[in-house]
N, C-alpha and C positions, 0 to 999 in steps of 0.2 A: 505492499501499499504506499503510494507516495505521500509524503505530509502533508500535502494543500488538496487533494483530490484524487479520487481513485484513477488509474492509469490501465489501460486494456494491457495484455501482452505483447500484442504487434507493435513495436516501436522501433524507432529508429532512434540512436543518441550521434551526436556531434560533438568535438573540442575545438577548439579554435585559442591560439596564443599569439600575442603578436607584441613586439616592444620597439616602443621608439627612443629616442637617445636626442637631445637637443641641446645644442650651445645656445646664449643669446646674449648680448651686450646691449646694455641699454645706458642711456645719457640723457638727461633732463637735467631744468632747474629748479625739480624737486629731489631726484637722487639720483645717483648715477653707480651701476651695478652690474656685474656679471653671473650670470647664472647658469649651470648647468642640470638638466633635468633628465630624470630616466622614468619614462611614461610604461609597463608592461600593461597589457590588458589581456585579459582571462574571459573567455565565454564558454558555457556548457548549452547545449542547444538537446532538449527532448521531443521528439517529434510522433506522433498515432493520429491513429483515424487516417491514412493514408494522407497524411500532410493538412489535414483539415485542422488537429488542434497543436497546438505548438509552445511550449514552455520554454524560457531562455533566464539564463541568472548570467550576471556578468560581475567582473571584479576589474576595476580599471584605477587602481594608485598615482598619485603623482610627489616623486622625491625629487627634491628641488635643494640643490647647495648654492649657496648665495655668497659672493664675494661683493662687501660695498665698497664705494671707493667715495664720497660724499654725502652728507647727512644735510637735508633742508635746513634753509634759515626762515624763521619766521617773522611776522610784525606783530608785537605785541599788543598792539592798537586793536589786532581783528582777531586774534588766537591768544587764547587763556593758556599762558605757559604753565600752569596747574596739569593741563590736560594732556600734556605732550608724555611720551615713551622715551626717556633721557638717557634707556641702555643702550651699549653699543650695539648696533645688528652682527656684526662679526663675531658675538659671543656666542650667539646659539644661530649658526649659518644653514641650518639642516632643515628641512620643513617634509613634513608627510603627510600628506591631503589622503584618506581613505575615501574611493567613492565606489558605490556597490548598487548593483540594480536586478528586477527581477521582471519579466513579464509573461501574463498568457494572453493566448489570442485562440479563441476558437471560433472558428466557421464553418455556417449551415447556410442551406439554402435560401433561406430569405433574413436572414441575419448576423450580426457577427459580434462578438463577448472582447472587448480590450482592454486588460487591466497592466498598469507600470505603476512600481514603486522605485524612486531612485534616490539617494542619498547619500549625502561627503559629509564627513567630519573631520579636523584634523587644524594645525598651522597651515598657512599659507602664504606669501608677501604678494603686498599689494601690487606689484608691476606682472606678476604672474595669474594673478586671480582671474580678471576679465580682460580674455585677446581677440580679437575682432576675429569671427569666424569665415573660415574662407568658402566661397560659394560653390555650391559642387555642382550646379546647374539646370537643379529641377526646382520649381517655384522659383517665390522672388528673393532675391540677395538678403539678408539679416541684415539686420538693423545695426548701428554701431555702437560698440561697451563704452560704458562709461570709462575712464582711466580712474583708479583711486588714486588719491595723493598720500604720502607717504610722513605727511607733517606728525601725524599723531602717532604712527606704528609702522615700521618697515613690515611686520610681519603679523597676522594676528589670526585667531581659532577662526574658522569659517562653518558655519551649519548651514546644512542646503536638504530641503527634503522637498519631494515631488509626486505627489499621486497622480494620475490619470485614469478614469475611468471612463469608456464611452461604448455605446452598443449600435452601432450602426443597422439600421432597419430597412429593407429593401420592398418597398410598399408597391411599386410595379419595376418593371427592367430600366424605366426610365426617370423614378423617384427615388427617394431615400429620404430617412428621418432618421437624425443620431441627436439622442440625448445623451448630454457628459456631466462629470462631476468631477471637481479636480481640488487638489490643497498644493501651496506654494507657502515655502518658506525659506529666508536666503537673506545671510547677513551673519555679523558677528555673534557666538555661539554666549558670551558673557560680557561681563559689564564694562571690563576695559576692553573688546575687540569691538563695542558696539561705537567706542570710539573713530574705529575708523571707518566702518560700514556699518549704519543703523538696520537692524534687523527686522525685516517686513514679513508678514505671514498672514494666509487666511484661505477660505473656501471660496469658490466660487461656484458655477453651473450653466452651462446652457443647452441650446437647443436647436439645431441645424437641419434646414429644410433643402434638398438639393433637385436641381431639377435638370435633367439633360432636354432642352426646350428644341433644339435640334440637333442636328449632326455637328454642328459646331459654334453651338450657344450652349453654354450651362449659366444657368442662374443659382444662386445661394443665397439664402437668406437663414440669418443668426441675430437668437436675441441671446442675452445673458446677465449675470446679475454676479457680483461678488462683495465679499466684506474683507477690509485690511486693517491691521494693526499693525503698528510700528513702534518698535523699543528702540532707545539710544542710550548712550553712556548714563552711568549713574542710576540704571533702571527707571530713566524718564521714560513714561508712556505718553506716545503721540495720541492724536483726537483720533478714534477709529471713524475708517476712510468708508462709504456705502456708494456702491457703482452700478448702475444697469446701462446696457446697451444693444443696439439695435442697428445689424446693416445690411445691406444688398450687394451682392456682387454680381458683375456680369461679366464672364469669360468668352473670347470670339477667337476661334482658330480661323485667322486666313488661308494658311495652307497646311501644309505638315511640318513645316519650319519656324511659323512665325504667329505669336496669339498676341492679344492685349486684355488687360483685366480694369475694369473701371467699379470699384467699391464707394457708396456712400451710405451714412447713417449718422448717428448721435447717440451721445451717452449722457447721462445725467450723474452728478458725483458729486461728493465733497462730508462735511463731517459736520455734527452737531455744532461744533464751537464758530466757524468759518463761514456756515451754511453750504447751499446746494448750486452748483451751477453746471451751465449747458455747454456741453465740449462738443466739438462738430469732429465727423470722422469722413476722410474721403483718401482717395488713392485712387493712382491710375500708373500700369505697370505696361510693360512690354519685353516679350522674352523671345529670342531669338537662339534656333539652335540646326546648323547643319547636317546633322542625325534627325531622321521624323522623332514628334514627338509622339509619346504614348497617352493614350487616352483612355485612363481607367473610369469604369461604368459608375454612375454615383452608388455609394455605399460600399465599393468592393476592397477587398484586401489588398494593401500594397503591393506592387510587383514591377518584376522589370520587363520592358520590351524590347523587340529585336532591335541589335545594335546596326550602327549604320556603318560605310566604309569610306577611308580615308583619313584625309586632315578634317580636325572637328572644330565649329567656332562656335560658342556658345555666348551668348549676350541679354543682360538684366538692366532694365531702367527702372526705375520706381520713384515715383513722388507722392508722399504721403502726410498727411496730420491726423492725431488721434492722441488722447489723453496717456498720461503714463505715470507712474510713481518715480518720483524723484531719489535716486538712492542716497541723496545727500539732506535733502530738507524732508523728506518724508512725506510730501505734497501730492495733492492731485495735480498734474501742470497740462496745458495744451501743446504737443509739439510736434514740429512739424521734420520732416526726414526725407534728403535726397541721395537717392542711392545709386551706382553704373558699377558693373562688374561685367568681366570679359576673361573667356577661358578659352586657349588657344592650343590644340592638343597635334602633334606631329610625332605619330610614330610612340617613339618612347620620351618625349618630350612634352611638358604640360607647362605652359606658360599662362601665370595669373596679373591681372589688374582690379583692383578696387579702389574705389572712392568711395565716402561717405560724407554727410552732413546730416547734423541736428542742432536743432536749437528751439530752446522752450520762447514761445510770446503767448500773448494774453494772456495770462492766468488770472483769473480773477479773484480776489483776497488771497491772491499768494505773491509774496514779495520775492521771489527767489528768480534767480536768472542763471541760465544753462546754456552753453553750446559748446559743442563738440567735431572736429574735423579730423577726420583719418584717412588714411591712402595706405594702399599696399601694392607692393609689386614682388612676385616671387617665380621660380621655376622650379620644379619635380622632374627628376630623371630617374626611370626605372633601369636599374642595371637587369633584372629579371622580374618574373611577375611576382616573385615574392620580395623583391628585395628594390628600395628606393632610397634617392637623397634631394633633398630640397632645402632651398633657402632663398633670402628676401631681405628685404628691408621694409620697414613697419613706421610709419611717421604720424603722428598725435597730437592734436593742441586743442585744449578744453579750457574755458572759463567758467565758474560758477560763482555766486553769491546768496548766501539766503540769509542775510543778515544777522548771521551767528559766523558763520565763517565766508572768507574771499579767498580763492585761489586760481591763480591763472598757472598753467601748467602744459609746457613743450617737453615731449616724449619721442626720443628715436632711437629705434630697435635694429640690429643688424642679426640676423639667426638663421641657424645652418642646424639641418639634422637629417638623420638616417634613420630607418624604419624596415623590420622587418617582420613578413607578414606571411606565413606559411599557410598551406589550405586547410580547409580544414578537416581535422579525422576522426574517421567513424569506427565505433568500437560500440 
């Protein structure tokens, strides 16, 4: 008997291991450091019912050794010196963040059940915590991630929890309805760590209706609501934020290689102290792929389509505005985002370019100001199917002011890494 649910005898098992080692050199007006990271990834898959049921268990720790060359200076008129961690970061140069998760997928003819649980706990450096994720070519490019300043602490203890449960129901061949329930927690695990990054946590729920109106048009309607709490250093608790939203999207495929998506909607959010405000939600995006797009029917489980041939070009452009929870002020604010990403693959070589900008604007009842500009250029070369090397440069410029703390940060990073990822082993 499997510890979570009964499993028939007709099963398949797979194990997978991958190891990535990366060296980063970061210089900025906040802190300059060199980091060596070892990032092993262990995965176990259990598959039964002819591939319709799937359980996956993963463990993905991050071991980082940091040598700090400079420490930030502060303006005592803006930052209280009593809140600073004055210890030398080189006294404890090693960080070990433990990251694990599991997932269950059950596919039936008319519905699908998906449950995923992820969690991470342990010390992490502020320069390694949030790194702009490379665009994989599927869907919209990711939003820019904030740069966490090191004025309070160069290293802190992180707590991350994420629960996802959703159950797509195929009402007809062209229509699906997906209820979902989620819980997220992210930030400092203790009072001292929350001086570097506040802890935001709370549940949310959504309901999504997806309709394949025509062969080339997909309509998606989503309504949702959530509750967010924020805790700061000294166990100071922010006001509880409530949020409800609704969006309507339309994706159109002009050909097998070009598509656009337009999203419109609104959100009502706020707290009992500052009051509630109406936020707009809008997005316009364009995707191009020289390989043919693979179009999943509404409610279907994710799967890969047939590959293309020759060199591959992938382009993603998106401009949008939506509310977000400011990691520095803990407030709900209106933010605009613009992203451009390009992938070009030539046999064993993959070239990446990515530019993104985000800025808080028109934030009713909020004094916070925030802006970030990020750019990355990288290259990956596959020596073999299971072994590759990559490198590149990242640049970030960020300013924020929440009336309690002000920071202007410029950060440039040169990175290089090796990845070994052998094939799955069946047993």
